[in-house]
N, C-alpha and C positions, 0 to 999 in steps of 0.2 A: 504494500500500500504506500502511495506517495503522500508524505506528510506536508508537502507544500502545494499551494494552489497551482493550477495549470498555468503555464506561461512564465513561470519563474525559472530563470536560467541557472546554469551551473555556477556561474560566478557569485550569484546571490545565495545559492545553497551552501557554498563551501564554508563560510564562517559558522553557520549553525551546525553543519555536519562535523566540523572540527570541534565545536563545543561539546557535542554529544559524544564524540570519540574520547575527548579528554575526560569528560565526566565518567565514562564507563571504565576508563583505564586507571585514573588516579583518584577518583572520588573527590577531587578538590573543587569541582564545579558541579552544582546540582543540575541534573537534566530538567528541562522545562516542559518536556512532553511525557505524559504518562500514557502508555499504549498497551491495550490488551485485545486479544481476539476471543470472543465468546461464541459458543454454540449453545443455543437454547433448545432443549429437547425434553420430551417426557421420558422418565425412567421410573421403574418400580423402586420405591423407597419405603423404609419402615422407621420414620423418626420417632414414633411413639410405640414401636413394636408391631403395629398393624400395617400390613403391606398395602400400599395403594400407589397409583400413578401420581407422580409429582413433577412439576416443571423444574428443571435443573439448568445450571450454567456450568458447562464443561463437566457435567456429571455430578455437580454438587448443589445442595440446598441446605442452608443459605449459600448464596453465591460468594465469590471472592470479595474481600474487603478492598476498596479503593483507598490507597494512602497516598496523598499528594500534598504539596506545599502550596500555600496561598499564592495565587498568580500563575500556577501551572496550568497547562492545557491538557485536558483529559481527552483521549481519543479511544473510543471503544468500537471495534467492528463486531456487530451482532448478526450472527447467522440464525435465521429462523428455521429450525429443524423440527418444528412441532407437527409437521406433515399436513394437518388439516385445519390449523388455526392461525389467524393473524396475530400480530404481536406489536406492542409498543412499550418502551421502558421510560419511566419518569425519574428524573434525578432530583429527588425531593429535598427542597431547601436550597438548591443551587438556583440562583436568580436568573441565569441565562441572559445576562445583560449583553445585548447585541446579537444573541443567537436564539431568539424565541422559537425558531423552528426546530430546535433540538431539545425542547422541554419534554418531549416524549409523551404527549397526551393525544391518544387517538381520537379523531373527530374534532379536536380543537386546534392543535398545532401541526399535525401531520396526518397523512394517510398511514394506516397500519402497515407493518412489514408483512408481506404475504409469504406463505410457506416456500422455502427454498431460496429466498432472497437474503442478501446481506445488506445491512444498513449501517452507516458509520455515524455515530454521535461524536461531536467535537465541541467542547465548551471549556471555558475558563472557570476554575474554582477561585472565586474572588475574595472569599472571607474564611478565616480559620474557624473551625468548629466541627460539630458532629452532625452528620446528615445521613441520608439513606437513599437507596434506589429501589424501585419495585415496578412490577407490571402495571400498565395503565390502559388495559384493553379488556373490556367485559369484566369478568371476575377472576382473572388469572392470578392476581396477587395472592389469593388464599390457597393457590395450588403450589406455592413454594418459590415463586420468582421474586426474590428480594435479597438485599444485602446492605452493607454499611459503607459509608463514605467518611473517612477521617481526613480533614484538611488541617495541616499543621501550620502554625504561624511562621512567618519568614525567619530566617536565621538571625539570631540576635534579639528577637522580640521575646520578652519575658511575660508570661501570663500571670494574673494576679492571685495565684495559689501555687502551693508547692506539693509535689508528690514524687514518689520513687519509681513508679512504673504505671503503665497505661494499659488498661484492658477494655475489651469491647463485649457488650452483652446485647443480643438481639432477642426480643420477646415476641412471641407469636401465638396465635390460637390455631387449632388444627381440626379439620373434619375428615371423615372417611368417605363421604360422598364426593364425587368429582364435581368440578365447578359447572359443567354443562347441566348436570342434574339440578344443581342449585338454581341456576339461571332460569331454567324452564319452569321450575316451581314458583319462582318469584314473578315470572312474567305470564302466568296463567290466570284465567278467571277463577279457576279452582285453586286459589292461592295456597302455596305450600311454603312455609317459613323454613329457613335453613336450620333452625334449631340451635341449641347451645353447642359450642365446640366439644369434641370428644376429649381433647387434651390441650394443655398449655405447654409450649416449647420454650426452652432456654437454650439459645445458640443451636437451634434445630434438634433438640433432644427432649423427649418427654417420656411418659410411661402410661400406657393404657392397660387396663385390667383385661388380660387375654381371655379370661373366663367369660367375658361379655362379648366376645368377638363374633359369635354366631358362626356363619359359614366362611368368614374371612380368614385369611392367613395371618396368624399372629404368633410371634415367637418372643417370649419375655427375655430370652437369653441372647437375642440378636445384639451384637455390639453397637449397631446403629442407634439403639435407644438406651444405651448405658448413660447414666446421668453425666451432664457436663460438670467438669471439675475445674474450679477456679483456684489455682495454686498460689499461695501467698506465704510470705516469710514474716514471722512475728516481729513486731516493732516497725515494720514498714507502713507507708501510706500509699494507697493505690487510687488512681483515678479510674472510675468505672464509667465508661461511655455507654449509656443505656438507651436503646432505641426500641420503641414499640411499633411493630408493623402488623398489629392485629387486624383482622378483618371485621371483627365485631366488638370484642371485649375491651372494656376499660379495666386496667390492672392496677394492683398494688404490689410493689416490689419491696422485699424485706430481706435483710441478712440477719439471721438469728443472733441476738445478743449484741449487735453492733449498731451504733448510730451512723447516719449518713449525712454529710454536709453537702448541700446543693450549691454548685458553683457555676454551672452553665446550663442554658436552656435554648435549644434550637439555634446554636451558634452564637449566643450572646451571653456575656458574663453576668452572673447573678450576684446580688448582695448576699453573701453566704448566710445560710440558715440551716439549722440542724433538724433532722426528722428521724423518727424511729423507722418509718417506712415511707415510700414514695408512691404517690398516685401518678400514673402515667397513662395517657390516652393515645389511641391510634394516631400515628403520624408525628408524635412528639419525640424529641431526644433530650436527654439530660446528661450532664456529667455530675457525679457525686464523688466525694472523697471518703474512702473507707480506711480507717486506721485499724491495723491488725494488733489489737491491744487486749484480747481476752485470753482465757486459759489456753496455753499452747499445747496441752496434752491431748486435745480432741479436735475433731472437725465440726463444722457448723452447717446448718441448712441455709441455702439461698432459696427463697420461696416467692412465687407469684400467685396471687389470688384474684378472682373476678370481683369487681366492685361495680355498683350502679345497676346491675342486673342480678336477680336472684340466682345465685350460683347453681349451675347444673354441671359443672366441670370440676374435677378434683384439683387440688393445689398442684401447681407445677414446681418441681424441685431441681436444684443442682447442689453441688457440694462445695463449700468453702474449705479448702484443704490447707490446714496449718502444717507447713513443712517442719519436721520430717515425718509427720504421720502418714500412714498409707493413704494414697489418694482415693481409694475405693472404700475406706472405712466409713460406713454410714453412721451419722450421729444417733445416739440412743434416745434422743428427745423426739417429740412430735413436731413436724414442720409448722412454722407460724401460720396462723389462719388469717392474719391481717385484721383491719377494722371491720365493723359491721358493713355489709354490702350496701345498705340503704342509708348510711350516715352521710347524707348530702352535705351537711355543713362542715364535716371534717374535710371533705374534698374541696369545698368552696374556700375554706380558710387557707388551705395550702396554696390554692391558686392566688389568692390575694397577697400572700406572703412572698410571692415570686416577683421581685423588683430588680431593676437594673443596678449593677455594681456602681458604687459612688464615683469611681474613676473612669467609668465607661458609659456615662449617661449620654444618650443622643436625644436632646429635648424635642418633643413633638411640636408641630405647629400648634399655636394656641387656639386657633379656630379652624374650621373646615369650610370648604366651598359647597359641600353637598352631603346630605345624610340619606342613607338608604337603610330602611328598616325591613328586615327579612323575617317573616313569620314562618316557622317550621310547622307544617301540619301533614297529617295523612289524609288522603282523599281517594274516593272512588272515581275513576275516569273511564266511562263506558264499561263499567263492571270490573275494571282492573284496579287493584290497590296500588297507589303510588304515593310517594312523598312529594310535597309541593312547597314552594316558596311563594308566599302571597298568592296562593291558589294557582300557581303555574308550576307544572312538573317539567323539568328540563329534558328535552330530547336532543341528542347530538345529530347534526345533519350528515348526509353522505359526503358532502364536500366540506372539509375542515374549515372552521371559521377564518383562520389566519389566511388561508389561500383564497377563500371567497372574498374577503375584504381587500386584500392586496391586489387581487386580479379583477376587482370590481364585478364579481359574480353575485350581486346582491339578491338575485332571485333564489339563491341557494339556501337562504334561511329567512325566517320571519323578520321583517323590517320594523314591525311594531315594537317599541321599547318594552322591555320587561318591567313589570310594576315595581315601584320603588317604596311602597308602603302598604299598609292595610288599615282597616277601620279600627285603630287601636283604642279609640274611645268607647266603642261598643262591643268589641269582641271579647268573649269570656275565654281566657286561656285555660281555665280549669274544667271546661266542659268539652264533650265530644263535638267537633265542629259540625255545623249544620249547613255550611255553604255548599250548594250542589253545583256551583258554576266553575269548578276547577277544570283546567284543561292542560294538555300537553303542548309544549311549544319549543321552538328553536330560537326564541327571542333572546336578546342579550342587553347588557348595560353598556352604553358607550360613554366613556369618561373624557373630560377635557384634559388634554395632556398637561402634566405638571400641576394639576389641581390636587387639592387635599380632600380626601373622601373619608367620611365616617360610615361604618357599617355596623348596624345593631342587629345582632342575632337574638331573636325572641323565640323562646321555647313555649310549647303549649301541650295540650292534651292530645293523645293519639286517638285512634278509632275505638280504643278500649277505655272504659270508664276508669277514672282515678289512676291514669297512667301517663307519665311523661318520661321520655327517654333522654339519655345523655348523648350529645353529638359533638365530636371533635371536628372542627372546621379547618381546612387547609387552603391557603392562598398560594397559587403558583406565581412565580416571577417577582415576589416582593417579600419583605418583612413588614410587619405592622406593629404599631404601638398598642398594647392592651391597656385601654384607658379605664376599664372598670367592669365589675360584675355586679349583678343584683338578683334578688329573688322577686318573683312576681312580674307584673307587667311594666315594661319600660315606659316612662313618661318623658317625651322629648323636650318638655319645658323645664322640668325640675331635675331629672337624673343627670344631665350633663354637668350640672353644678358640682357634682360629687366626683367628677373624673379626676384621675391621678395625672396631672400634667407635670409633676416634679421629677419622678424617677420611674416611669412605666417601663416594664420589660418589653423588649421587641421579640417577636416570635414569627413563625410562619404557620403554626398550627395552634388553635386555641379551643377550649371546651366551652360549651354552653350547657348549664346544669338543668335538671328537670324543673319545669315551671320557672325558669330563670332567664336572664338576659346577659349578654356579653357585648361590650362596646369596643371597637377597634378603629384605628385611624391609619391611613397609609397615603403615600404620595403616588399619584398615577404618573410615574416618571420613567417607566420602562416600556419602550415601544413594543407592542405585541398584543396578543389575545391570550387571556389567562383564565383558567378555571378556578373557581372558588366553590368548594364543595365539602359535604360531610365525608370524613375519611373512613367511615364504616362502609365496607365494600358493597353490601347489599343495599344500603340506603342511597348511595350515589347511583347504583345500577337502576334503582327505582325512581330516579329523577331528582334527588336532593342536592341541587347545585345551581349555580348561576355562572355566567361568563362575563368578564370585563374586557372591553377593548379600549386601548389607549395608544395614540400616536402611530398607528399602522402606516400612515402616509409617510412617516419618516424612515421607514425601512427601505433598504435597497432591494435588489432582485432576490426572490426566494430561491433556495436550492431546488432543483428539479427532483432531487431524491425524495423529497417529502410528498411528492404528488403521485397521481395514478389512480385515485378513487373519485367517485362522483364526477362532477364537471371538470375536475383538474386533469382528467385524462386528455383533455383537449387543449391544455395550455402548451403553447409552442416554446421550445427551449430557447 
């Protein structure tokens, strides 16, 4: 593969080629291009002892960790070897400044990669921190296509905390159904919910009770499902980079007998605070400091438990191995069960405690140019159960928005603007919604470039009485300031007076609690088209998202590699 654009001559290539050779041979100069070749394919895997088809990268799930330095260019050649399924990979938390077409969102920024084809993603990792990548086509993320991105600060830059070693932990939930079965059930008039996950995985390993396997192949002694072992040396302090790539579950992470100091969230430094356990929602990343200061004669449990839903899944466990104890010596204690699953205020207070580090505050604009209030509801649309924002359920068009807008194919999606608010004065968020006028649409929100936008996420009752769910929302292409959380109905006249404009944390994923609201603010300063959606896989599949457009007219010519579907088949090179 040529790492240079076409038309670049040998004389221009020689300096960079020399730089790469010197870097490889002496280590004195860091290479500025991180390159990998991936083959994405189904393979039989047993991450929780039960054998099923999983989507793998070069035979592995989770996939390889990308480790690069701030400012590096990441180049990934992705071959789709799924045989019968399309593919797209999203680089979650990477803002794609100048490369919106490589955001990896099927139907929004690119046509999906068809079976047999190879697609090259190329982007700059512009900020140090902990991020992730995962499938962003249909419901493939829950089949195992995911991994971690670690972006290191530039040489000589010191982070505002000290540790001896750096470890990565990926949390996930796991089903035994395949994703096609799940999708058909969700998209049928005879609606079939995906159900609670069978297992919780820590770094791709869990434990299902094989006596409940029925006719499936399950082997409790399979080394694929032996517990993950986190090896530590007494007296040392470890940075744990924790990423939740769950498809449904909100999780609580705990290390038995140890406190955790939160220091980073979604790539931004946090004013340090200590927790016994960490609530983490799908799409979030945190760094916590773990001091190895307990009785060194034994090992300890690392445990994850489901919160915000009544648990139907056993505790996920790994082993904190105090050297020199045997790494497979199980603790004699019972794994921690975490806080009460329905203790909303416990989770709420932890969110409020997450603020920007005093030395790294990026003050938000004091006012905004626009406020968009998004009401989350469940609706029936022509007999199909959908999630809707302001009574509109998102449908992705056949021609991706980015291509349609840049190539002026405005017929490719609904030109009527998506609704920006709802009747908040009269709508009862505690009752089952009665509005029968919901619809599915491809409409979007078009933002004035460089404007400041407030988005209020308002949670409400579902189609079930006395039930409101937790939703983690992820914004592509941006970080936003989390200005505040509240319980009950948001009042646009009074609640903004309580915003935190002093030291709000910046994030790319934020949670809205049951019957609550969350307020965020961002600058529409990244030309492109960006998805903003619930990070629960089935919820986004059922329409729980919106799309923002900003500054598309400022983009140059789009790469032809992102085209080939819908009307983009007819774009001339």
